[in-house]
SEBAZA-12704 format. One record per residue: residue number from 1; residue in one letter; x, y, z of N, C-alpha, C in turn; chain. Coordinates in nm, 2 decimals. Layout:
residues N
num, residu, nX, nY, nZ, caX, caY, caZ, cX, cY, cZ, chaine
NUM, A, X, Y, Z, X, Y, Z, X, Y, Z, A
...
This chain:
residues 260
num, residu, nX, nY, nZ, caX, caY, caZ, cX, cY, cZ, chaine
1, M, 5.20, 12.71, 14.62, 5.18, 12.60, 14.77, 5.22, 12.45, 14.70, A
2, I, 5.22, 12.36, 14.80, 5.23, 12.22, 14.80, 5.18, 12.19, 14.69, A
3, F, 5.21, 12.10, 14.64, 5.14, 11.97, 14.52, 5.12, 11.89, 14.57, A
4, D, 5.06, 11.77, 14.64, 5.08, 11.63, 14.70, 5.04, 11.55, 14.58, A
5, T, 5.13, 11.51, 14.50, 5.07, 11.41, 14.38, 5.05, 11.27, 14.44, A
6, H, 5.02, 11.21, 14.51, 4.96, 11.11, 14.56, 4.94, 11.06, 14.69, A
7, A, 4.76, 11.08, 14.69, 4.74, 11.07, 14.78, 4.60, 10.95, 14.84, A
8, H, 4.56, 10.92, 14.92, 4.43, 10.82, 14.95, 4.35, 10.81, 15.03, A
9, Y, 4.28, 10.97, 14.99, 4.21, 11.03, 15.14, 4.09, 10.95, 15.10, A
10, D, 4.04, 10.82, 15.01, 3.93, 10.75, 15.03, 3.94, 10.64, 15.14, A
11, D, 4.06, 10.60, 15.14, 4.10, 10.53, 15.25, 3.99, 10.50, 15.39, A
12, E, 3.97, 10.39, 15.42, 3.86, 10.41, 15.56, 3.97, 10.50, 15.64, A
13, A, 4.08, 10.50, 15.69, 4.15, 10.58, 15.77, 4.09, 10.73, 15.78, A
14, F, 4.02, 10.76, 15.71, 3.96, 10.90, 15.72, 3.84, 10.93, 15.69, A
15, D, 3.79, 10.79, 15.74, 3.62, 10.81, 15.74, 3.55, 10.90, 15.76, A
16, E, 3.65, 10.88, 15.97, 3.57, 10.98, 16.05, 3.58, 11.13, 16.02, A
17, D, 3.69, 11.15, 15.97, 3.67, 11.30, 15.96, 3.78, 11.37, 15.82, A
18, R, 3.73, 11.28, 15.68, 3.81, 11.37, 15.63, 3.78, 11.47, 15.57, A
19, D, 3.65, 11.52, 15.61, 3.60, 11.67, 15.51, 3.70, 11.77, 15.56, A
20, R, 3.73, 11.75, 15.73, 3.83, 11.83, 15.87, 3.93, 11.82, 15.77, A
21, V, 4.01, 11.74, 15.74, 4.10, 11.71, 15.72, 4.15, 11.81, 15.57, A
22, L, 4.08, 11.78, 15.47, 4.04, 11.82, 15.32, 4.09, 11.97, 15.34, A
23, M, 3.98, 11.97, 15.38, 3.96, 12.14, 15.43, 4.03, 12.22, 15.49, A
24, G, 4.15, 12.16, 15.57, 4.22, 12.18, 15.65, 4.36, 12.25, 15.57, A
25, L, 4.34, 12.17, 15.47, 4.53, 12.16, 15.40, 4.57, 12.31, 15.35, A
26, K, 4.43, 12.35, 15.30, 4.47, 12.48, 15.21, 4.58, 12.60, 15.40, A
27, E, 4.55, 12.58, 15.45, 4.60, 12.68, 15.57, 4.74, 12.59, 15.63, A
28, A, 4.76, 12.43, 15.56, 4.89, 12.39, 15.56, 4.92, 12.40, 15.46, A
29, G, 4.93, 12.52, 15.38, 5.02, 12.53, 15.29, 5.02, 12.45, 15.17, A
30, V, 4.89, 12.35, 15.14, 4.89, 12.25, 15.07, 4.74, 12.31, 14.92, A
31, G, 4.81, 12.32, 14.81, 4.70, 12.38, 14.73, 4.65, 12.27, 14.61, A
32, T, 4.68, 12.20, 14.63, 4.68, 12.08, 14.52, 4.72, 11.93, 14.56, A
33, V, 4.63, 11.81, 14.54, 4.59, 11.69, 14.57, 4.55, 11.63, 14.45, A
34, L, 4.65, 11.49, 14.42, 4.60, 11.39, 14.33, 4.55, 11.27, 14.42, A
35, N, 4.43, 11.26, 14.41, 4.39, 11.14, 14.52, 4.43, 11.04, 14.40, A
36, V, 4.50, 10.89, 14.41, 4.53, 10.79, 14.34, 4.42, 10.65, 14.42, A
37, G, 4.37, 10.65, 14.26, 4.32, 10.50, 14.21, 4.42, 10.35, 14.26, A
38, A, 4.36, 10.32, 14.32, 4.41, 10.14, 14.32, 4.35, 10.04, 14.33, A
39, S, 4.23, 10.06, 14.28, 4.13, 9.98, 14.22, 4.04, 10.01, 14.18, A
40, M, 3.97, 9.90, 14.14, 3.81, 9.99, 14.07, 3.72, 10.02, 14.17, A
41, A, 3.77, 9.98, 14.30, 3.64, 10.02, 14.38, 3.73, 10.18, 14.42, A
42, S, 3.85, 10.20, 14.48, 3.86, 10.37, 14.50, 3.84, 10.41, 14.37, A
43, S, 3.92, 10.39, 14.25, 3.88, 10.49, 14.14, 3.77, 10.48, 14.12, A
44, E, 3.68, 10.48, 14.18, 3.51, 10.54, 14.18, 3.55, 10.60, 14.30, A
45, S, 3.56, 10.58, 14.41, 3.56, 10.67, 14.47, 3.66, 10.81, 14.51, A
46, T, 3.76, 10.78, 14.43, 3.84, 10.91, 14.41, 3.79, 10.98, 14.30, A
47, L, 3.67, 10.96, 14.19, 3.62, 11.02, 14.10, 3.53, 11.09, 14.17, A
48, A, 3.46, 11.06, 14.27, 3.32, 11.14, 14.40, 3.40, 11.21, 14.48, A
49, L, 3.54, 11.19, 14.52, 3.62, 11.32, 14.57, 3.65, 11.45, 14.48, A
50, T, 3.71, 11.41, 14.35, 3.70, 11.49, 14.30, 3.60, 11.60, 14.23, A
51, E, 3.48, 11.54, 14.23, 3.35, 11.60, 14.26, 3.33, 11.70, 14.38, A
52, Q, 3.37, 11.64, 14.46, 3.32, 11.71, 14.56, 3.45, 11.87, 14.64, A
53, Y, 3.56, 11.79, 14.58, 3.61, 11.92, 14.65, 3.74, 11.95, 14.52, A
54, P, 3.71, 12.13, 14.49, 3.75, 12.17, 14.36, 3.92, 12.14, 14.34, A
55, F, 4.01, 12.16, 14.45, 4.14, 12.15, 14.47, 4.15, 11.95, 14.44, A
56, V, 4.10, 11.87, 14.49, 4.13, 11.72, 14.46, 4.10, 11.73, 14.28, A
57, Y, 4.19, 11.64, 14.21, 4.21, 11.56, 14.09, 4.22, 11.44, 14.13, A
58, G, 4.21, 11.30, 14.03, 4.23, 11.20, 14.07, 4.28, 11.13, 14.00, A
59, S, 4.33, 10.98, 13.98, 4.36, 10.90, 13.88, 4.28, 10.79, 13.91, A
60, A, 4.28, 10.70, 13.81, 4.24, 10.58, 13.81, 4.30, 10.45, 13.73, A
61, G, 4.31, 10.36, 13.76, 4.41, 10.22, 13.78, 4.38, 10.14, 13.86, A
62, V, 4.46, 10.05, 13.83, 4.40, 9.92, 13.90, 4.58, 9.87, 13.95, A
63, H, 4.60, 9.87, 14.06, 4.76, 9.81, 14.13, 4.76, 9.65, 14.12, A
64, P, 4.91, 9.71, 14.09, 4.92, 9.53, 14.09, 4.80, 9.41, 14.15, A
65, S, 4.84, 9.46, 14.30, 4.80, 9.37, 14.42, 4.65, 9.35, 14.37, A
66, E, 4.60, 9.42, 14.30, 4.42, 9.39, 14.29, 4.40, 9.35, 14.15, A
67, T, 4.55, 9.27, 14.09, 4.46, 9.29, 13.93, 4.39, 9.14, 13.92, A
68, A, 4.42, 9.05, 14.00, 4.30, 8.96, 13.97, 4.20, 8.95, 13.99, A
69, E, 4.10, 9.08, 13.99, 3.98, 9.14, 14.02, 3.96, 9.16, 13.88, A
70, L, 4.05, 9.24, 13.79, 4.00, 9.24, 13.67, 3.93, 9.20, 13.55, A
71, D, 3.88, 9.25, 13.50, 3.79, 9.13, 13.38, 3.77, 9.25, 13.26, A
72, E, 3.74, 9.23, 13.13, 3.71, 9.29, 13.05, 3.61, 9.42, 13.08, A
73, E, 3.49, 9.36, 13.10, 3.36, 9.44, 13.18, 3.45, 9.56, 13.26, A
74, K, 3.52, 9.54, 13.38, 3.58, 9.62, 13.47, 3.68, 9.76, 13.43, A
75, F, 3.76, 9.69, 13.32, 3.86, 9.74, 13.22, 3.77, 9.85, 13.10, A
76, Q, 3.62, 9.81, 13.08, 3.58, 9.92, 13.00, 3.52, 10.04, 13.12, A
77, R, 3.53, 9.98, 13.24, 3.46, 10.07, 13.36, 3.56, 10.19, 13.38, A
78, L, 3.68, 10.14, 13.39, 3.82, 10.20, 13.41, 3.83, 10.33, 13.27, A
79, C, 3.78, 10.29, 13.17, 3.80, 10.37, 13.05, 3.75, 10.47, 13.08, A
80, E, 3.58, 10.45, 13.14, 3.49, 10.58, 13.13, 3.54, 10.65, 13.24, A
81, I, 3.58, 10.61, 13.35, 3.66, 10.70, 13.42, 3.75, 10.76, 13.39, A
82, L, 3.80, 10.75, 13.32, 3.94, 10.80, 13.29, 3.92, 10.90, 13.19, A
83, K, 3.78, 10.91, 13.15, 3.74, 11.00, 13.05, 3.65, 11.16, 13.11, A
84, N, 3.67, 11.11, 13.28, 3.62, 11.25, 13.35, 3.78, 11.36, 13.29, A
85, P, 3.70, 11.45, 13.28, 3.82, 11.55, 13.30, 3.92, 11.63, 13.38, A
86, K, 3.90, 11.57, 13.54, 3.94, 11.59, 13.70, 4.01, 11.46, 13.66, A
87, I, 3.98, 11.34, 13.64, 4.09, 11.24, 13.59, 4.21, 11.26, 13.55, A
88, L, 4.34, 11.26, 13.62, 4.45, 11.30, 13.49, 4.55, 11.22, 13.51, A
89, A, 4.57, 11.08, 13.54, 4.63, 11.00, 13.51, 4.59, 10.86, 13.51, A
90, V, 4.67, 10.77, 13.49, 4.62, 10.61, 13.47, 4.72, 10.58, 13.60, A
91, G, 4.68, 10.56, 13.70, 4.71, 10.46, 13.82, 4.70, 10.46, 13.97, A
92, E, 4.75, 10.39, 14.04, 4.86, 10.33, 14.08, 4.89, 10.20, 13.95, A
93, I, 5.00, 10.20, 13.87, 5.01, 10.01, 13.78, 5.12, 10.01, 13.82, A
94, G, 5.14, 9.88, 13.79, 5.29, 9.83, 13.76, 5.29, 9.66, 13.83, A
95, L, 5.39, 9.67, 13.91, 5.41, 9.53, 13.92, 5.51, 9.52, 14.10, A
96, D, 5.41, 9.45, 14.14, 5.45, 9.41, 14.28, 5.50, 9.30, 14.34, A
97, Y, 5.59, 9.24, 14.37, 5.69, 9.08, 14.40, 5.70, 9.06, 14.51, A
98, Y, 5.66, 9.19, 14.64, 5.67, 9.15, 14.76, 5.59, 8.99, 14.87, A
99, W, 5.47, 9.02, 14.75, 5.38, 8.90, 14.79, 5.39, 8.82, 14.65, A
100, E, 5.29, 8.66, 14.70, 5.33, 8.54, 14.58, 5.19, 8.61, 14.49, A
101, E, 5.10, 8.66, 14.53, 4.98, 8.71, 14.49, 4.95, 8.82, 14.45, A
102, P, 4.81, 8.86, 14.35, 4.89, 8.77, 14.21, 4.96, 8.74, 14.15, A
103, E, 4.97, 8.63, 14.06, 5.09, 8.55, 14.00, 5.11, 8.70, 13.88, A
104, H, 5.25, 8.58, 13.92, 5.29, 8.72, 13.83, 5.32, 8.78, 13.63, A
105, E, 5.23, 8.66, 13.58, 5.20, 8.70, 13.48, 5.02, 8.77, 13.45, A
106, I, 4.97, 8.74, 13.56, 4.83, 8.82, 13.59, 4.89, 8.97, 13.61, A
107, Q, 4.97, 9.02, 13.65, 4.99, 9.12, 13.68, 5.07, 9.21, 13.58, A
108, K, 5.16, 9.16, 13.48, 5.20, 9.19, 13.39, 5.11, 9.21, 13.29, A
109, K, 4.97, 9.11, 13.25, 4.90, 9.15, 13.17, 4.85, 9.27, 13.21, A
110, W, 4.78, 9.31, 13.28, 4.67, 9.40, 13.30, 4.78, 9.56, 13.31, A
111, F, 4.97, 9.50, 13.33, 5.02, 9.63, 13.33, 5.02, 9.70, 13.19, A
112, L, 5.04, 9.61, 13.15, 5.05, 9.63, 12.99, 4.94, 9.68, 12.91, A
113, R, 4.82, 9.66, 12.99, 4.72, 9.70, 12.93, 4.65, 9.81, 12.93, A
114, Q, 4.69, 9.87, 13.07, 4.67, 9.99, 13.11, 4.80, 10.09, 13.09, A
115, L, 4.93, 10.04, 13.03, 5.01, 10.18, 12.99, 4.93, 10.15, 12.83, A
116, E, 4.94, 10.09, 12.76, 4.86, 10.09, 12.66, 4.74, 10.19, 12.68, A
117, L, 4.61, 10.15, 12.72, 4.52, 10.23, 12.74, 4.59, 10.42, 12.81, A
118, A, 4.65, 10.43, 12.88, 4.71, 10.56, 12.89, 4.79, 10.64, 12.77, A
119, R, 4.85, 10.56, 12.67, 4.88, 10.59, 12.58, 4.76, 10.63, 12.49, A
120, Q, 4.68, 10.55, 12.50, 4.51, 10.58, 12.42, 4.46, 10.71, 12.37, A
121, M, 4.49, 10.74, 12.57, 4.43, 10.84, 12.59, 4.50, 10.97, 12.65, A
122, Q, 4.66, 10.92, 12.65, 4.73, 11.05, 12.59, 4.71, 11.10, 12.80, A
123, L, 4.73, 10.98, 12.87, 4.75, 11.02, 12.97, 4.92, 10.96, 13.08, A
124, S, 4.97, 11.06, 13.17, 5.06, 11.04, 13.22, 5.02, 10.84, 13.31, A
125, V, 5.11, 10.85, 13.38, 5.09, 10.70, 13.43, 5.15, 10.69, 13.57, A
126, I, 5.12, 10.63, 13.69, 5.16, 10.63, 13.81, 5.21, 10.51, 13.81, A
127, I, 5.32, 10.46, 13.87, 5.40, 10.33, 13.83, 5.43, 10.30, 13.99, A
128, H, 5.38, 10.19, 14.02, 5.44, 10.12, 14.18, 5.53, 9.98, 14.10, A
129, S, 5.63, 10.03, 14.21, 5.71, 9.86, 14.16, 5.78, 9.84, 14.29, A
130, R, 5.74, 9.73, 14.36, 5.81, 9.72, 14.47, 5.89, 9.52, 14.48, A
131, D, 6.04, 9.54, 14.49, 6.05, 9.40, 14.47, 6.04, 9.35, 14.30, A
132, A, 6.06, 9.44, 14.21, 6.01, 9.42, 14.04, 6.10, 9.50, 13.99, A
133, A, 6.21, 9.52, 14.02, 6.28, 9.65, 13.92, 6.30, 9.66, 13.81, A
134, K, 6.37, 9.51, 13.77, 6.41, 9.46, 13.65, 6.30, 9.45, 13.57, A
135, D, 6.18, 9.35, 13.59, 6.11, 9.35, 13.53, 6.01, 9.47, 13.51, A
136, T, 6.00, 9.58, 13.61, 5.95, 9.70, 13.57, 5.98, 9.80, 13.45, A
137, L, 6.13, 9.73, 13.49, 6.20, 9.91, 13.38, 6.18, 9.80, 13.24, A
138, D, 6.21, 9.70, 13.20, 6.21, 9.63, 13.10, 6.07, 9.60, 13.03, A
139, M, 5.95, 9.59, 13.10, 5.85, 9.61, 13.05, 5.79, 9.76, 13.02, A
140, M, 5.87, 9.86, 13.07, 5.82, 9.97, 13.04, 5.92, 10.02, 12.89, A
141, K, 6.03, 9.97, 12.86, 6.14, 10.00, 12.79, 6.02, 9.94, 12.66, A
142, E, 5.99, 9.81, 12.67, 5.93, 9.75, 12.60, 5.85, 9.82, 12.48, A
143, A, 5.72, 9.88, 12.60, 5.63, 9.93, 12.59, 5.61, 10.11, 12.54, A
144, R, 5.76, 10.14, 12.55, 5.78, 10.25, 12.51, 5.73, 10.41, 12.60, A
145, A, 5.71, 10.33, 12.72, 5.67, 10.43, 12.82, 5.77, 10.54, 12.83, A
146, G, 5.83, 10.58, 12.77, 5.86, 10.73, 12.76, 5.82, 10.80, 12.70, A
147, E, 5.76, 10.75, 12.61, 5.65, 10.85, 12.53, 5.51, 10.88, 12.63, A
148, I, 5.50, 10.82, 12.67, 5.35, 10.80, 12.78, 5.39, 10.89, 12.85, A
149, G, 5.52, 10.87, 12.99, 5.56, 10.98, 13.02, 5.48, 10.95, 13.17, A
150, G, 5.55, 11.02, 13.29, 5.42, 10.98, 13.42, 5.57, 10.95, 13.55, A
151, V, 5.51, 10.94, 13.66, 5.63, 10.93, 13.77, 5.65, 10.75, 13.82, A
152, I, 5.71, 10.75, 13.89, 5.79, 10.64, 14.01, 5.73, 10.67, 14.09, A
153, H, 5.63, 10.60, 14.14, 5.58, 10.63, 14.28, 5.70, 10.55, 14.40, A
154, C, 5.66, 10.69, 14.49, 5.71, 10.64, 14.62, 5.85, 10.55, 14.57, A
155, F, 5.95, 10.61, 14.52, 6.10, 10.56, 14.44, 6.17, 10.47, 14.57, A
156, S, 6.21, 10.37, 14.53, 6.27, 10.26, 14.65, 6.41, 10.20, 14.60, A
157, Y, 6.47, 10.23, 14.44, 6.53, 10.20, 14.42, 6.67, 10.29, 14.42, A
158, G, 6.81, 10.27, 14.38, 6.92, 10.30, 14.39, 6.88, 10.44, 14.28, A
159, T, 7.01, 10.49, 14.29, 7.08, 10.58, 14.13, 7.06, 10.51, 14.02, A
160, E, 7.11, 10.41, 13.98, 7.11, 10.29, 13.86, 6.99, 10.31, 13.80, A
161, I, 6.91, 10.25, 13.89, 6.75, 10.26, 13.83, 6.73, 10.41, 13.80, A
162, A, 6.72, 10.47, 13.89, 6.66, 10.60, 13.91, 6.69, 10.68, 13.77, A
163, R, 6.86, 10.67, 13.69, 6.89, 10.71, 13.65, 6.82, 10.64, 13.49, A
164, E, 6.78, 10.49, 13.45, 6.71, 10.49, 13.35, 6.60, 10.57, 13.36, A
165, Y, 6.50, 10.57, 13.45, 6.38, 10.62, 13.43, 6.39, 10.81, 13.39, A
166, L, 6.47, 10.86, 13.43, 6.50, 10.98, 13.45, 6.56, 11.08, 13.30, A
167, N, 6.63, 10.88, 13.25, 6.64, 10.93, 13.09, 6.52, 10.90, 12.97, A
168, M, 6.45, 10.81, 13.10, 6.29, 10.80, 12.98, 6.19, 10.97, 13.03, A
169, G, 6.24, 11.05, 13.08, 6.17, 11.15, 13.08, 6.10, 11.09, 13.17, A
170, F, 6.13, 11.06, 13.29, 6.01, 11.06, 13.43, 6.03, 11.09, 13.54, A
171, F, 5.96, 11.15, 13.59, 5.89, 11.19, 13.76, 5.96, 11.09, 13.87, A
172, L, 6.03, 11.14, 13.96, 6.04, 11.04, 14.09, 5.95, 11.10, 14.14, A
173, G, 5.86, 11.02, 14.21, 5.75, 11.05, 14.38, 5.89, 11.06, 14.51, A
174, I, 5.84, 11.18, 14.57, 5.96, 11.18, 14.70, 5.86, 11.20, 14.80, A
175, G, 5.87, 11.11, 14.91, 5.78, 11.10, 15.01, 5.86, 11.10, 15.15, A
176, G, 5.77, 11.11, 15.26, 5.84, 11.03, 15.40, 5.96, 11.01, 15.40, A
177, V, 5.95, 10.85, 15.32, 6.11, 10.80, 15.37, 6.22, 10.88, 15.37, A
178, L, 6.16, 10.99, 15.28, 6.33, 11.09, 15.27, 6.38, 11.13, 15.43, A
179, T, 6.31, 11.17, 15.49, 6.29, 11.20, 15.66, 6.35, 11.12, 15.73, A
180, F, 6.35, 10.96, 15.70, 6.44, 10.85, 15.78, 6.61, 10.87, 15.79, A
181, K, 6.57, 10.83, 15.87, 6.78, 10.81, 15.95, 6.87, 10.69, 15.86, A
182, N, 6.75, 10.62, 15.84, 6.81, 10.49, 15.78, 6.79, 10.52, 15.62, A
183, A, 6.70, 10.64, 15.53, 6.70, 10.61, 15.41, 6.82, 10.72, 15.34, A
184, K, 6.96, 10.62, 15.35, 7.05, 10.66, 15.27, 7.04, 10.62, 15.14, A
185, K, 6.99, 10.53, 15.06, 6.95, 10.55, 14.91, 6.90, 10.62, 14.86, A
186, L, 6.78, 10.67, 14.96, 6.67, 10.77, 14.90, 6.76, 10.90, 14.86, A
187, K, 6.79, 10.93, 14.99, 6.87, 11.02, 15.01, 7.03, 11.02, 14.86, A
188, E, 7.07, 10.96, 14.89, 7.15, 10.97, 14.73, 7.06, 11.00, 14.63, A
189, V, 6.97, 10.95, 14.57, 6.85, 10.94, 14.51, 6.82, 11.02, 14.49, A
190, A, 6.80, 11.13, 14.56, 6.74, 11.26, 14.56, 6.87, 11.35, 14.54, A
191, A, 6.98, 11.35, 14.57, 7.09, 11.43, 14.58, 7.14, 11.40, 14.39, A
192, Y, 7.09, 11.26, 14.37, 7.14, 11.27, 14.24, 7.04, 11.27, 14.14, A
193, A, 6.93, 11.35, 14.14, 6.82, 11.33, 14.02, 6.81, 11.52, 14.05, A
194, P, 6.78, 11.57, 13.93, 6.73, 11.69, 13.90, 6.63, 11.69, 13.97, A
195, I, 6.61, 11.87, 14.04, 6.49, 11.87, 14.12, 6.40, 11.89, 13.99, A
196, E, 6.41, 11.92, 13.91, 6.32, 11.99, 13.80, 6.22, 11.81, 13.74, A
197, Q, 6.28, 11.71, 13.81, 6.24, 11.53, 13.79, 6.18, 11.52, 13.89, A
198, I, 6.16, 11.58, 14.02, 6.12, 11.55, 14.13, 5.98, 11.61, 14.16, A
199, V, 5.92, 11.48, 14.21, 5.74, 11.57, 14.29, 5.72, 11.51, 14.43, A
200, L, 5.67, 11.60, 14.52, 5.68, 11.55, 14.63, 5.48, 11.47, 14.61, A
201, E, 5.52, 11.36, 14.71, 5.38, 11.27, 14.76, 5.39, 11.25, 14.86, A
202, T, 5.29, 11.19, 14.97, 5.28, 11.14, 15.08, 5.23, 10.98, 15.09, A
203, D, 5.13, 10.97, 14.98, 5.11, 10.80, 14.95, 5.02, 10.82, 15.09, A
204, C, 4.96, 10.94, 15.17, 4.91, 10.91, 15.28, 4.73, 10.84, 15.30, A
205, P, 4.69, 10.74, 15.37, 4.73, 10.73, 15.51, 4.89, 10.70, 15.54, A
206, Y, 4.96, 10.65, 15.47, 5.07, 10.55, 15.50, 5.22, 10.66, 15.46, A
207, M, 5.34, 10.58, 15.51, 5.47, 10.67, 15.52, 5.43, 10.81, 15.60, A
208, A, 5.38, 10.85, 15.68, 5.40, 10.96, 15.72, 5.58, 10.94, 15.77, A
209, P, 5.63, 11.15, 15.75, 5.78, 11.11, 15.78, 5.80, 11.19, 15.91, A
210, T, 5.91, 11.14, 15.96, 6.01, 11.20, 16.10, 5.93, 11.31, 16.12, A
211, P, 5.88, 11.41, 16.25, 5.87, 11.30, 16.34, 5.70, 11.23, 16.38, A
212, H, 5.61, 11.18, 16.29, 5.52, 11.17, 16.27, 5.53, 11.01, 16.20, A
213, R, 5.64, 10.98, 16.26, 5.62, 10.81, 16.16, 5.55, 10.72, 16.25, A
214, G, 5.49, 10.63, 16.18, 5.41, 10.56, 16.24, 5.27, 10.58, 16.24, A
215, T, 5.20, 10.69, 16.24, 5.10, 10.77, 16.26, 5.05, 10.76, 16.15, A
216, R, 4.99, 10.84, 16.10, 4.84, 10.88, 16.00, 4.88, 10.99, 15.98, A
217, N, 4.95, 10.93, 15.78, 4.98, 11.07, 15.69, 4.90, 11.15, 15.68, A
218, T, 4.92, 11.24, 15.63, 4.81, 11.36, 15.60, 4.91, 11.46, 15.49, A
219, S, 4.86, 11.49, 15.37, 4.92, 11.61, 15.29, 5.00, 11.72, 15.40, A
220, A, 4.93, 11.74, 15.51, 4.99, 11.89, 15.61, 5.12, 11.84, 15.66, A
221, N, 5.15, 11.67, 15.61, 5.31, 11.66, 15.70, 5.41, 11.68, 15.58, A
222, L, 5.38, 11.76, 15.45, 5.49, 11.75, 15.35, 5.58, 11.83, 15.36, A
223, P, 5.54, 11.98, 15.48, 5.67, 12.04, 15.49, 5.82, 12.01, 15.55, A
224, Y, 5.79, 11.87, 15.61, 5.91, 11.80, 15.65, 5.97, 11.75, 15.54, A
225, V, 5.91, 11.72, 15.43, 5.97, 11.61, 15.31, 6.04, 11.76, 15.25, A
226, V, 5.95, 11.87, 15.26, 6.01, 12.01, 15.19, 6.16, 12.05, 15.20, A
227, N, 6.14, 12.04, 15.37, 6.26, 12.08, 15.46, 6.38, 11.99, 15.42, A
228, A, 6.33, 11.87, 15.42, 6.48, 11.74, 15.39, 6.51, 11.79, 15.24, A
229, L, 6.43, 11.77, 15.15, 6.46, 11.84, 15.01, 6.55, 11.95, 15.00, A
230, A, 6.50, 12.05, 15.02, 6.56, 12.16, 15.06, 6.72, 12.12, 15.12, A
231, E, 6.72, 12.07, 15.22, 6.87, 12.08, 15.28, 6.97, 12.02, 15.19, A
232, I, 6.89, 11.85, 15.14, 7.00, 11.81, 15.03, 7.00, 11.86, 14.89, A
233, K, 6.95, 11.98, 14.86, 6.99, 12.03, 14.68, 7.04, 12.19, 14.75, A
234, G, 7.04, 12.21, 14.89, 7.10, 12.33, 14.89, 7.01, 12.47, 14.85, A
235, I, 6.88, 12.43, 14.85, 6.80, 12.58, 14.77, 6.72, 12.62, 14.92, A
236, L, 6.63, 12.64, 14.98, 6.53, 12.75, 15.00, 6.39, 12.65, 14.99, A
237, P, 6.34, 12.60, 15.14, 6.17, 12.55, 15.03, 6.10, 12.61, 15.00, A
238, E, 6.11, 12.74, 15.00, 6.02, 12.77, 14.90, 6.05, 12.76, 14.73, A
239, Q, 6.17, 12.73, 14.73, 6.20, 12.71, 14.62, 6.18, 12.59, 14.57, A
240, V, 6.16, 12.46, 14.65, 6.18, 12.34, 14.65, 5.99, 12.36, 14.63, A
241, I, 5.92, 12.40, 14.70, 5.76, 12.39, 14.68, 5.70, 12.47, 14.50, A
242, E, 5.80, 12.59, 14.47, 5.75, 12.61, 14.36, 5.82, 12.55, 14.25, A
243, I, 5.91, 12.49, 14.27, 5.93, 12.44, 14.16, 5.90, 12.26, 14.18, A
244, T, 5.87, 12.21, 14.28, 5.77, 12.11, 14.27, 5.62, 12.09, 14.22, A
245, E, 5.55, 12.20, 14.24, 5.43, 12.23, 14.18, 5.43, 12.26, 14.04, A
246, Q, 5.52, 12.33, 13.98, 5.57, 12.32, 13.82, 5.57, 12.20, 13.79, A
247, N, 5.67, 12.10, 13.82, 5.71, 11.99, 13.77, 5.52, 11.87, 13.81, A
248, A, 5.47, 11.91, 13.92, 5.35, 11.84, 13.88, 5.24, 11.86, 13.81, A
249, R, 5.27, 11.99, 13.78, 5.18, 11.98, 13.67, 5.22, 12.01, 13.55, A
250, R, 5.32, 11.95, 13.51, 5.37, 11.96, 13.38, 5.34, 11.77, 13.40, A
251, L, 5.37, 11.71, 13.50, 5.36, 11.59, 13.52, 5.20, 11.49, 13.49, A
252, Y, 5.14, 11.60, 13.53, 5.00, 11.61, 13.47, 4.87, 11.65, 13.40, A
253, R, 4.97, 11.73, 13.28, 4.95, 11.81, 13.19, 4.88, 11.91, 13.19, A
254, M, 4.85, 11.94, 13.38, 4.72, 12.06, 13.40, 4.71, 12.19, 13.26, A
255, D, 4.85, 12.20, 13.23, 4.85, 12.32, 13.16, 4.78, 12.32, 12.99, A
256, V, 4.77, 12.17, 12.96, 4.76, 12.16, 12.82, 4.59, 12.10, 12.81, A
257, K, 4.53, 12.13, 12.73, 4.43, 12.06, 12.67, 4.38, 11.93, 12.70, A
258, A, 4.33, 11.82, 12.77, 4.33, 11.74, 12.70, 4.22, 11.66, 12.62, A
259, V, 4.25, 11.61, 12.51, 4.17, 11.53, 12.40, 4.15, 11.40, 12.41, A
260, R, 4.02, 11.40, 12.49, 3.96, 11.24, 12.51, 3.87, 11.21, 12.48, A
């Protein structure tokens, strides 16, 4: 079944019908969801979702745009959340230079701290990088992130940057953008990257695929991404689903007993 490796079902966009949406995913062919923390509050609510739904797993971390809120006390709480056996990764973490705030140095400080935390806890990382390709890659190389492992979420750079991450053993997260007519760069990356290093994601409620672009996204829309990837790779949609599900389980080390 389809594995959605990056969702935000704790988002207020789902407040009115969250349970209905989540309970309807199996019928849509979705078997597993990884809900991603992006702040201290969303890491807490992600933990709550994993306790309520057996097929929902989680990550905990602070998105670069939220790093100004971090201090040592909150960081210690983050460590505690990450000890839960259903929390499988640190993220989403990284650098985002689209906005001027928080200052780049603050983002870098907490990116490095969270990378180190993932290494310490033997967890994969979920990387968010926007308009910060060089700094993200440089910091990850310096931190020997290839030894940590993880996924570059919502991959948005070209094949040259993709090659660097693939060589480090990282997975590329691909979602609804692949179905957009103007997504030439991502389609080139999807063709270039080995399917064994691609995972499916929605980033819901954002990034809905064509023909639902601009509406609230859910994991039930992933078959559109599956079909687009199958066409690019010249394989059957069923093969895309099977391979990317196996990839997701490897990414989040679900078949390895974690020691925390």
